[in-house]
LODREN-367589 format. One line per 5 residues: number of its first residue (from 1); their letters; for each residue x, y, z of C-alpha. Coordinates in pm, 1 decimal. Each point is the difference from the previous one (the first is absolute). Layout:
N
NUM) a) X/Y/Z; ...;
END
This chain:
681
1) mealq) 2118.7/13847.5/4222.5; 211.0/200.0/253.9; 21.8/-367.2/157.8; 137.4/-154.8/-298.1; 272.3/251.3/20.3;
6) ylspm) 167.0/-144.4/324.9; 16.3/-336.9/-147.1; 325.7/-157.9/11.1; 127.2/-172.2/-327.4; -34.7/-346.6/132.0;
11) ewmai) -374.9/52.6/80.5; -8.0/153.0/-352.5; 122.0/-316.6/-141.0; -268.0/-239.3/164.1; -259.6/216.0/-101.8;
16) eiavs) 128.4/-25.3/-364.9; 27.3/-383.4/56.9; -360.1/-16.0/118.6; -132.9/234.5/-250.1; 167.4/-235.3/-286.5;
21) vivla) -134.0/-326.3/150.5; -335.5/144.5/-1.4; 29.7/135.1/-364.8; 164.5/-349.7/-96.8; -323.4/-186.6/180.7;
26) ilfrw) -218.4/218.4/-204.7; 145.8/-37.4/-283.9; 19.3/-415.0/4.2; -379.8/-4.8/145.3; -117.9/255.7/-294.3;
31) sglir) 217.4/-125.0/-269.1; -19.5/-400.8/63.1; 349.9/-86.4/-56.6; -20.7/-266.2/304.9; -302.0/-181.6/50.6;
36) yipnd) -64.5/-315.5/275.1; -267.2/-259.4/-58.5; -124.9/-278.8/314.2; 24.6/-299.1/-125.0; -373.2/-53.3/76.6;
41) rlgil) -91.2/256.8/-242.8; 104.3/119.4/-339.6; 45.0/357.8/-195.9; -161.8/82.6/-324.9; 200.1/253.2/-203.6;
46) eklws) -151.6/296.4/-188.6; 254.6/142.6/-230.8; -28.2/381.8/13.7; 171.7/97.8/-298.1; 220.7/-168.2/-288.7;
51) frgsv) 198.2/84.1/-286.8; -269.1/-218.2/-183.9; -258.7/175.1/75.3; -325.2/-116.7/141.3; -227.0/-293.6/-95.7;
56) rngfi) -195.1/37.4/-330.1; -178.6/-349.7/17.6; -144.7/-179.4/298.1; 83.4/64.0/345.3; 307.2/-155.5/122.3;
61) alnge) 357.7/157.0/-125.7; 146.1/-306.3/-166.6; 287.3/185.9/-206.7; 128.5/211.9/272.6; -250.6/273.0/-29.2;
66) agfqp) -133.5/222.2/275.8; -303.0/-169.2/185.3; -57.6/-340.1/225.2; 269.1/-247.7/-73.7; -67.4/-370.9/-55.8;
71) evvrg) 269.2/-131.0/244.3; -62.7/39.7/402.1; 252.7/71.9/235.2; 23.6/-260.0/274.2; 168.8/-3.5/347.0;
76) glhff) 318.5/181.4/112.1; 204.2/351.3/-86.4; -13.7/120.0/-342.0; 170.0/270.3/-196.3; -134.3/233.8/-283.1;
81) mpfqy) 22.5/259.1/-180.0; -105.2/336.2/207.5; -341.3/154.2/-65.7; -59.1/-228.9/-299.8; -223.8/-282.9/201.3;
86) smhra) -283.4/-2.5/209.3; -17.1/-345.1/237.9; -359.3/-76.0/99.7; 28.9/-280.4/262.4; -258.3/-261.7/-2.6;
91) dlvti) -67.4/-342.7/202.8; 42.2/-331.3/-152.2; -317.1/-160.6/-111.5; -84.1/-295.1/238.3; -327.0/-223.3/-79.2;
96) pqgqi) -94.7/-174.0/316.3; -37.1/-375.8/3.8; -309.4/-129.0/-166.9; -64.5/340.2/-162.1; -17.1/164.7/-316.1;
101) gyvfa) 159.4/318.8/-153.5; -125.0/205.9/-324.9; 248.2/167.1/-235.7; -63.1/336.8/-232.3; 223.6/89.9/-212.4;
106) rdgkp) 54.3/373.7/-59.8; 212.5/-26.6/-302.5; -25.7/-271.1/-301.8; -205.5/-54.7/-335.6; -355.7/140.1/39.2;
111) lpptq) -257.6/-316.4/9.0; -198.9/-33.8/-306.5; -372.4/33.7/-8.7; -120.4/-371.3/66.1; 277.5/-47.4/260.0;
116) tlasn) -100.4/59.8/367.5; 324.9/-71.1/179.8; 375.1/51.5/-119.6; 151.6/-344.9/-109.9; 287.8/-139.4/166.8;
121) veadd) 134.9/-261.2/-251.8; 340.5/126.8/-51.7; 12.2/302.4/249.6; -71.3/-197.3/289.0; 288.5/119.6/249.4;
126) fqdvr) -128.1/304.2/195.2; 325.8/35.5/169.3; 192.3/82.1/-299.7; -176.2/331.4/-165.8; 226.8/31.8/-298.2;
131) gflek) -58.2/-373.6/-103.3; -334.9/18.6/47.2; -50.5/328.6/-257.5; 257.0/-161.7/-235.4; -224.5/-307.3/-7.6;
136) ggqkg) -309.6/194.5/-94.5; -166.1/20.1/347.1; -313.2/172.9/-18.6; -110.5/268.2/244.9; -330.5/-29.1/242.9;
141) pqrki) -118.5/-259.8/221.7; 202.7/-344.2/-68.7; -103.3/-347.0/-45.2; 251.3/-142.3/217.0; -21.6/36.8/377.2;
146) lregt) 280.7/-23.0/286.4; -13.0/-283.3/231.2; 141.0/2.7/381.0; 360.0/174.3/-1.3; 168.5/271.0/-10.0;
151) yainl) 100.8/188.2/-271.4; 267.5/310.2/-134.0; -260.2/160.6/-245.0; 31.3/341.4/-131.8; -305.1/170.5/114.3;
156) aqfiv) 19.7/294.6/-247.6; -98.5/-269.6/-313.8; -161.5/-231.8/241.8; -281.2/49.1/238.3; -67.7/-327.3/202.1;
161) ltaqs) -328.4/-29.0/201.1; -11.9/-236.3/290.7; -252.3/-67.9/279.2; 199.7/255.2/235.9; 120.5/292.1/-201.1;
166) tyavn) 52.5/135.6/-331.5; 342.3/24.4/-125.3; 115.7/304.3/-230.5; 178.5/294.8/-52.1; -325.4/232.6/26.2;
171) lnsse) 24.3/252.2/-278.9; -360.2/186.4/-10.9; -325.0/-41.3/204.7; -206.5/-119.4/-298.4; 235.6/-308.5/-13.7;
176) qklfa) -12.5/-84.1/369.3; -409.2/15.5/-64.6; 54.4/-253.7/-280.3; 197.0/-242.3/171.3; -233.0/31.5/348.4;
181) dmsgl) -299.3/-66.8/-257.5; 200.4/-289.3/-122.5; 65.5/-140.3/333.4; -338.8/45.8/86.4; -153.8/-216.0/-277.4;
186) itern) 281.7/-260.8/88.9; -94.1/-13.9/373.5; -405.2/-34.5/-106.6; 106.1/-307.2/-182.2; 198.9/-121.3/283.2;
191) gfepi) 273.5/-4.5/-249.1; 285.9/34.2/211.9; -60.9/-342.5/170.1; 17.3/-339.8/-207.1; -327.6/-171.3/-73.0;
196) vihda) -17.7/-280.3/245.4; -278.2/-249.6/-59.6; -52.7/-257.2/295.2; -153.9/-356.9/-58.4; -196.5/17.7/278.0;
201) edmig) -182.0/320.6/-100.8; -110.5/-235.7/-333.5; 71.8/349.1/-190.8; 125.7/29.4/-384.7; 125.6/320.8/-178.7;
206) ivtih) -136.3/154.3/-306.1; 249.2/181.3/-179.0; -47.2/328.0/-207.8; 297.8/95.7/-223.0; 22.1/403.1/-40.5;
211) dgpal) 294.0/-10.9/-289.0; 33.8/-164.1/-311.0; -193.5/-33.9/-362.5; -397.6/-3.7/46.7; -240.2/-329.2/-50.8;
216) pdgei) -95.6/-86.4/-346.5; -364.3/129.1/-56.6; -269.3/-273.7/142.0; 232.9/-115.1/282.7; -72.6/80.0/339.6;
221) iaptv) 292.6/-203.3/214.3; 375.3/22.2/-111.0; 98.3/-359.2/-52.3; 274.4/-182.6/179.7; 329.9/39.1/-143.2;
226) andpk) 353.5/-127.3/84.7; -80.4/-200.1/296.0; 200.7/-287.2/-20.6; 329.1/14.0/212.7; 192.0/-131.1/-317.1;
231) dpnfh) -126.3/284.3/-201.8; 269.6/255.7/-50.6; -251.8/266.5/57.7; -110.4/-138.0/319.7; -125.7/321.0/204.4;
236) nnfqd) -59.9/-214.4/325.3; -356.3/109.9/64.3; 37.3/385.3/-152.6; 306.0/53.7/246.3; 223.2/95.6/-315.4;
241) pekfl) -182.4/249.6/-197.0; 226.2/-25.1/-315.3; -9.5/-364.7/-60.7; -378.1/7.3/55.8; -11.0/269.9/-281.1;
246) naggy) 258.8/-173.9/-216.6; -228.5/-328.5/48.8; -305.6/170.4/-193.9; -171.5/117.3/297.1; -311.3/225.8/-4.4;
251) rgrql) -111.9/276.9/210.9; -299.8/-25.6/173.8; -144.9/-284.3/231.8; 184.7/-340.1/-15.8; -125.4/-335.3/-48.4;
256) qvlad) 268.9/-111.1/246.0; -34.8/32.8/387.4; 240.2/-16.8/275.6; -9.2/-289.5/227.5; 101.0/-12.0/351.5;
261) gsyfl) 349.2/136.4/64.5; 189.8/343.1/-5.2; 40.7/243.1/-293.3; 191.8/300.6/-67.5; -189.9/198.6/-229.2;
266) nrifa) 58.1/339.8/-169.4; -371.2/140.2/122.4; 32.8/273.4/-265.3; 29.6/-274.5/-268.3; -241.5/-225.1/147.4;
271) tvelv) -246.4/-9.9/254.1; -174.9/-334.8/195.3; -329.8/-38.1/82.5; -26.8/-273.4/261.4; -319.4/-198.2/-34.1;
276) ektii) -126.7/-372.3/170.0; 83.8/-321.0/-145.6; -262.2/-178.3/-202.2; -103.7/-278.0/265.3; -236.4/-277.5/-169.7;
281) dvgtv) -148.3/-188.9/307.8; -81.2/-377.1/-11.1; -299.4/-69.8/-110.4; 11.2/267.9/-280.8; 216.3/66.5/-334.0;
286) gvvvs) 96.4/332.8/-145.1; -84.5/26.5/-365.7; 246.0/269.1/-150.0; -110.2/264.9/-244.5; 286.0/126.4/-135.8;
291) ytgrr) 23.1/389.3/-131.1; 352.6/-35.0/-166.2; 201.1/-261.4/-198.8; 24.8/-122.3/-339.1; -332.0/-120.8/-227.0;
296) gadis) -103.2/-326.3/85.4; -153.5/-235.0/-179.9; -346.2/-145.5/92.1; 20.3/-333.7/191.8; -347.4/-26.8/96.5;
301) gqsyr) -147.8/-220.8/-294.1; -223.5/33.9/-272.3; -319.4/-80.5/225.9; 64.7/269.1/220.0; -142.4/323.0/-141.1;
306) hgelv) 9.7/223.1/349.0; 378.2/155.5/-86.0; 366.9/-111.0/-10.5; 215.1/-147.9/235.3; 391.3/43.9/-38.1;
311) etgar) 282.6/-182.2/142.6; 183.2/145.6/258.0; 195.4/338.3/-27.5; -233.7/76.6/-300.3; -254.3/309.8/18.4;
316) gvwst) -337.1/-128.1/85.1; -178.9/-258.2/247.2; 293.5/-296.3/70.1; -111.8/-318.1/-50.5; 169.7/-132.0/295.2;
321) pllpg) -123.0/129.9/346.7; 246.8/90.7/277.7; -53.4/-295.0/291.4; 30.7/96.2/360.2; 272.0/198.6/127.2;
326) kyafn) 186.6/325.7/20.3; 81.1/179.7/-315.5; 211.6/331.1/-99.0; -248.7/105.5/-263.2; -10.2/338.4/-122.6;
331) tyagn) -348.1/126.2/30.9; 56.3/260.0/-246.1; 64.5/-231.7/-258.0; -289.6/-210.2/44.6; -282.3/-95.5/238.6;
336) ivvvp) -67.2/-332.8/160.0; -333.7/-131.6/45.1; -41.8/-234.2/290.1; -213.4/-292.4/-69.1; -87.1/-246.0/309.9;
341) ttnfv) 47.1/-359.7/-116.3; -179.9/-148.5/297.7; -357.0/-40.3/28.3; -169.5/369.6/106.4; -359.6/56.8/53.9;
346) lkwtk) -235.0/273.4/-152.1; -266.5/106.2/201.1; -320.4/143.0/-94.0; -97.8/199.5/320.5; 47.8/339.2/61.5;
351) eqfge) 138.9/-15.2/371.4; 295.0/-269.6/-73.7; 256.3/11.3/-246.0; 331.3/-236.1/-2.3; 344.9/105.9/107.3;
356) hrlde) 80.1/42.6/-370.5; -274.3/292.6/-37.9; -91.1/-124.0/-337.0; -358.8/-26.9/118.0; 1.7/305.0/170.6;
361) nlsev) -257.8/165.8/-276.6; -235.7/-320.5/34.1; -347.0/-11.4/114.2; -292.3/-261.2/46.3; -194.3/-116.0/-321.0;
366) slitk) -344.8/184.4/-9.1; -232.4/-299.5/-151.4; -370.2/-6.8/-87.9; -170.8/-329.0/70.4; -235.9/-179.3/-238.6;
371) dafep) -300.7/111.1/274.2; 135.3/328.9/-1.9; 208.1/59.0/289.5; 328.8/219.4/3.4; 270.8/-151.4/260.5;
376) vlpls) 363.2/70.5/-19.9; 218.2/-286.9/-10.3; 368.0/-19.4/156.4; 213.8/-241.2/-135.3; 377.5/-90.7/-48.1;
381) vvvhi) 206.4/-159.2/-249.7; 298.8/-149.8/25.9; 249.9/47.9/-298.2; 364.0/-114.6/-50.9; 254.9/114.6/-281.5;
386) dymka) 241.1/-222.4/-158.3; 336.3/173.5/77.4; 101.3/-57.8/-368.6; -313.7/136.3/-146.6; 22.3/295.5/206.8;
391) plvvq) 192.1/215.8/-307.7; -309.0/-107.7/-225.0; -250.0/155.9/284.5; 192.2/320.0/52.2; 63.3/38.6/-387.0;
396) rfgdi) -397.0/-41.4/-50.7; -143.4/217.6/288.0; 318.4/206.9/129.2; -42.9/-112.1/357.9; -209.3/-220.4/199.0;
401) krlve) -204.6/254.7/156.7; -115.3/110.2/-310.9; -85.8/-349.7/-87.3; -207.8/-46.8/297.8; -218.4/337.4/-48.9;
406) qtldp) -38.2/-11.4/-365.3; -35.8/-341.0/-83.4; -49.7/-227.7/301.5; -247.8/207.5/158.2; -262.8/58.6/-298.5;
411) mvsay) 63.3/-359.1/-68.3; -126.2/-143.0/307.5; -258.0/234.5/88.8; -148.1/-52.0/-327.2; 6.0/-406.0/47.4;
416) fknia) -196.9/46.4/338.3; -225.4/192.7/-128.8; -115.9/-224.7/-279.2; -15.0/-261.5/279.7; -213.3/208.5/247.3;
421) qtktl) -254.8/78.4/-276.8; -58.1/-416.6/-37.5; -69.7/-50.9/368.3; -234.6/120.9/269.3; 150.8/179.9/305.3;
426) iellq) -93.3/-350.8/189.6; 177.6/-193.8/-300.9; 280.5/216.5/36.0; 46.8/-39.8/375.3; -69.0/-382.0/-11.6;
431) ersei) 200.1/-100.7/-310.1; 300.7/213.6/111.0; 229.2/-310.4/-23.5; -79.2/-100.7/-329.9; 34.2/340.7/-132.9;
436) qrksg) 333.7/50.0/154.5; 105.0/-345.9/-175.0; -175.6/72.6/-323.5; 181.4/369.3/-6.2; 354.0/-152.0/98.4;
441) demre) -56.2/-234.9/-331.6; -137.7/222.0/-245.4; 262.8/309.0/80.3; 290.1/-192.5/19.1; 23.3/-33.5/-387.2;
446) kfgsy) -45.3/391.0/-53.2; 263.4/74.5/276.1; 220.7/-236.5/-195.9; -23.6/223.2/-310.2; 158.8/304.1/188.7;
451) slelq) 289.8/-239.6/112.4; -133.8/-36.1/350.0; -103.5/-291.3/190.2; -318.7/2.3/231.6; 50.5/-181.5/299.1;
456) evlig) -309.7/20.2/197.3; -363.0/195.1/-16.4; -97.2/68.7/366.0; -419.4/179.8/6.2; -67.0/158.7/334.4;
461) tpran) -373.9/43.5/80.3; -219.8/233.3/-189.2; -113.4/290.0/201.4; -240.3/287.2/-23.9; 104.9/312.6/-157.4;
466) ngqns) 34.6/326.9/254.8; -383.7/126.2/79.0; -153.1/-339.7/-102.3; -163.0/-255.7/204.9; -178.8/-231.6/-183.5;
471) ieqil) 253.3/-233.6/-31.1; 36.8/-42.3/392.8; -394.5/-39.6/-11.0; 50.0/-309.4/-226.4; 286.9/-143.9/207.6;
476) iqlre) -190.0/66.2/310.7; -271.2/-250.7/-144.3; 245.6/-247.6/-111.6; 121.0/36.3/379.3; -294.7/-68.8/138.0;
481) rqiav) -101.7/-307.0/-247.6; 315.3/-144.4/110.5; -54.4/61.9/368.1; -339.9/-190.8/-38.3; 125.7/-302.5/-190.0;
486) ekvgt) 284.8/-10.0/282.8; -270.3/-14.6/250.2; -162.5/-306.9/-185.3; 323.0/-146.3/-14.5; 63.3/69.2/384.3;
491) yklqe) -346.6/-145.7/103.1; 80.4/-324.2/-178.6; 310.9/-32.2/179.2; -138.3/70.7/324.6; -261.6/-272.3/-56.3;
496) aaaiq) 251.1/-262.3/-95.2; 213.1/108.3/278.8; -317.2/-46.5/228.7; -32.8/-380.5/-119.5; 368.1/-44.6/19.7;
501) ertlr) -34.9/92.1/369.2; -256.7/-220.3/45.8; 200.5/-301.5/-144.4; 251.6/98.1/237.7; -177.7/-7.1/293.9;
506) ekeal) -152.4/-319.6/-73.1; 319.8/-161.9/-30.2; 186.9/168.0/311.0; -289.2/-164.3/182.2; 63.6/-353.1/-162.3;
511) aeqqa) 349.1/50.0/103.9; -55.7/66.2/321.8; -192.0/-342.2/37.7; 258.8/-194.3/-233.2; 188.3/-103.9/287.2;
516) kitts) -288.0/-225.0/164.2; -126.1/-108.7/-344.5; 366.2/-123.5/-59.2; 11.6/-195.8/330.2; -335.1/-150.9/-76.1;
521) altie) 84.0/-128.8/-339.4; 336.8/-120.1/145.3; -169.8/-228.6/282.6; -222.3/-125.0/-256.8; 268.9/-49.2/-223.1;
526) isene) 223.7/-209.8/257.2; -321.5/-185.4/100.6; -33.8/-120.8/-345.5; 343.7/-93.3/-28.9; 32.0/-208.1/289.9;
531) gkaql) -335.9/-187.3/-111.8; 175.8/-51.0/-355.4; 323.1/-122.4/173.8; -175.1/-222.6/251.9; -207.5/-155.9/-301.7;
536) artrq) 296.9/-38.8/-200.6; 186.5/-176.7/273.5; -314.3/-242.5/39.4; -20.4/-68.8/-362.7; 369.5/-57.5/-23.5;
541) qaeti) 8.8/-281.4/270.6; -301.2/-182.7/-145.1; 178.6/5.7/-347.3; 298.4/-139.2/203.0; -180.9/-261.3/140.9;
546) qvtak) -171.6/-124.2/-296.0; 329.6/-6.9/-230.4; 161.7/-178.6/291.5; -260.1/-271.7/0.7; 1.1/-41.3/-368.5;
551) aeaek) 366.7/-46.3/-4.1; -4.6/-265.0/282.5; -264.0/-204.2/-201.6; 161.4/9.0/-340.2; 358.8/-93.4/229.3;
556) vrlag) -206.6/-324.3/117.1; -159.9/-72.3/-336.0; 322.8/26.0/-177.6; 141.7/-192.5/238.1; -232.4/-321.2/-13.1;
561) lgead) 22.5/42.3/-381.3; 387.7/-31.2/17.1; -18.4/-282.7/236.7; -242.5/-197.2/-233.8; 217.4/56.5/-329.3;
566) rikav) 296.4/-102.4/198.9; -198.3/-337.2/97.1; -109.1/-59.4/-324.8; 369.2/68.6/-171.0; 132.4/-254.6/240.7;
571) alada) -262.9/-227.7/-65.4; 32.4/21.3/-379.0; 381.1/-48.7/54.4; -17.0/-301.9/204.6; -265.7/-121.3/-258.6;
576) erika) 248.9/54.1/-278.1; 309.5/-159.7/183.0; -238.0/-328.7/67.8; -127.9/-5.2/-360.2; 379.7/28.6/-112.7;
581) tgfad) 93.9/-262.4/273.8; -232.6/-256.1/-192.9; -326.2/-99.6/-62.6; -5.2/-232.7/303.4; 29.9/242.4/230.9;
586) aekvr) -249.8/209.1/-120.0; -286.5/-119.2/206.5; 206.7/47.9/325.9; 52.3/321.8/-67.9; -370.9/64.4/-105.3;
591) aigla) -114.5/-155.1/327.9; 251.6/225.0/193.6; -101.4/309.0/-164.6; -342.6/-88.7/67.0; 56.7/-53.5/357.5;
596) eaeat) 196.7/318.4/-14.6; -271.6/201.6/-189.1; -230.8/-113.7/251.1; 196.6/68.1/283.0; 48.5/369.0/-107.4;
601) ekkva) -356.7/16.2/-85.8; -81.4/-88.8/333.8; 234.0/217.9/175.7; -105.6/285.1/-176.7; -367.9/-99.6/73.2;
606) afggp) 135.5/-6.7/403.7; 103.4/381.5/-35.7; -326.4/74.4/-102.1; 62.2/68.5/-328.2; 145.7/294.5/-240.2;
611) dyqln) -271.8/223.8/65.0; -41.8/-45.5/347.3; 381.7/47.2/35.0; -43.6/347.6/-202.5; -277.6/120.0/254.8;
616) sqvlm) 190.1/-103.4/296.7; 292.9/209.6/-96.5; -229.8/296.1/-102.2; -168.1/-15.4/345.1; 353.3/-9.8/196.8;
621) rfaea) 119.1/310.6/-203.7; -340.0/175.9/48.1; 15.3/-52.9/388.8; 345.3/113.0/8.2; -91.2/322.6/-183.1;
626) iengr) -285.8/66.1/223.9; 238.8/-70.0/316.5; 256.1/241.0/-151.6; -236.3/276.5/-127.5; -182.9/9.8/307.9;
631) lplvp) -354.7/-21.9/-186.4; -343.9/-78.6/201.0; -88.1/-338.2/-95.1; -355.6/104.3/2.4; -77.2/326.9/-205.2;
636) qiqvg) -105.2/308.7/236.0; -249.9/62.1/-262.2; -207.2/-264.8/-187.5; -224.0/86.2/-322.4; -253.3/-266.9/-56.4;
641) gagge) -350.8/-48.8/-99.2; -304.6/-4.1/240.0; 69.3/-130.4/320.4; -129.7/-364.7/48.6; -31.6/-97.3/-326.6;
646) kgatn) 157.4/-337.7/-141.4; 307.8/33.6/-201.3; 169.3/293.9/223.1; 328.2/39.0/-117.0; 305.7/-167.0/185.2;
651) glvem) 321.9/125.4/40.3; 311.5/-39.7/-189.3; 146.6/-272.0/274.9; -330.6/-202.5/-24.5; 8.2/-4.5/-374.4;
656) mlsml) 355.3/-113.3/22.4; -89.9/-274.5/276.8; -291.8/-108.4/-230.4; 210.3/-47.8/-285.3; 257.4/-238.9/219.2;
661) vadrl) -287.9/-201.6/129.2; -157.6/-49.2/-325.3; 286.6/-142.0/-172.4; 65.9/-195.2/288.5; -332.3/-150.1/-41.0;
666) grqap) 35.1/-36.3/-369.6; -262.9/275.9/-83.7; 12.1/323.6/-90.2; -65.7/314.3/226.1; -306.0/145.5/-14.2;
671) paavp) 10.0/356.5/-223.8; 45.3/324.0/236.5; -331.0/217.8/25.8; 12.5/302.3/-214.7; -72.4/306.0/250.0;
676) apleq) -331.4/150.1/-54.2; 24.8/393.0/-100.1; -38.3/232.7/277.7; -331.8/201.3/35.0; 15.2/334.9/-38.4;
681) d) -147.1/248.8/239.6;
END
């Protein structure tokens, strides 16, 4: 204090100014007279006092009362009545790309008991608190969600939950716990992210709505509503809750499913369960058993009394099956029974069963034969189901496995048990093919009565049951008997082979000598052919000589006859001419004619006569033939009678000479001696 006494007036003035500035700063700070809000934030005003008093209804002061004000303060300098307002600075609400924000309203109309989320039909702008409340906005969690973007929201009225943070003006710890629990529920449902269904995953979304009126009695699936884009209440796959409820949608599991795509759903309003698409493989069809839909009329016909078939979309077994393909089928709204349409095999064997596993509980058929043996019979049955009759089979039996185990197994087993009782074990083994054929024919009609097509019955070899060996002994005896039969056949074949081998050896030896035999045979044949050729040439030459001789003789004879005829004709002509000239000259002519005739006769006689002339010509031709043919005048081999006997045969030349001499002497030639037959040794 003593130091203050020594201060100058100027120093006192500086102190007073500083104190005044501090007081004013404290006054401005505490009084709220001037406030600055950055552009990336906002201010939420809380009115501390007002001449209109406090808020009597609700949480937000709409009429200037003390309390949280509906309007927010954006960036910049703002002046207020000192000590009247409290400023709560808050961040702008930012929803990242591809995420969802959820809104909770502190003030508004209370929700009715049947409503889960606040309606946003009219009050749908969360940035206008006054408009929200004046339009009847409801408090509590909202149906409307916030998509990506930045929002200037009054966080005293609305709490916004995002994946990153919770935007709110904190009032008390219990409220913070409420919002934390709500955020945890949304996170558990993966609600801050949109529903994304990829085509490659072959998944669909089953939607369950948690708001709206309850389903009517007897219904378990909510029907599809306003799914046509042309419908004014088209809710676009539950993304607009207000339109869905306005179209008459119910809470609960929905018949409509979500297919491939992205969906921004309020996960408090609707939850989604991803399930696999229904795939009907090639070679099968799917028979739909629908748990929901309208009441359908039976179209199975009066003759079918095993249940009803309905049209597609009605409740019951659909008469038209689903063909191979992928289907976005709601498995909660119905069941699809897969029925094979290709031939499938049912095996009555304990160790084996098909891929379809319809026969996994089947085993060999136990038999009792006529001769008291107890074998077991493995068999297989090939079955086909017409795809258009598949609904009839499902309606009658429920599913194919139940059909196999409860109907086909007893029927087939009983049939073969009956067959076995009429056959001995040996007959059962030996007549397997006939039994198989007969069983297929007889059971085909029985299968047809169940809307099945029996393709084939295949019977295996009966075998002994566990712990039995009597059947094996019978089989051993049969095998030994068959071996004996085969041995007999083998011995016969060996005998035939030995005979065949001997024949082969003989033929091989004959083949070795065949060349020599062939050469000898050819030599003999050549000699024979040469002798035959020589004989033929000799015969041909003799025939030529004979023919030539006959021709010459005929020529001479014809020439003589022609000459005689000519002379006679001349004589006749002269006689006629002489007769014509007169009777007187007749004698003269007669004398001349006689003279000429006599002269002619003597001329002919002078030449030896006609026969002599002919023989002369023949001998001349014969001589020429001998000379030209070089034939021996005397044959080398003469065949005749005994030597020295009278009348020995003369040669051909002697015969011809004899004929000429005899003719010349005016007598006939002596007849030729007939050769005496040769004596045989």
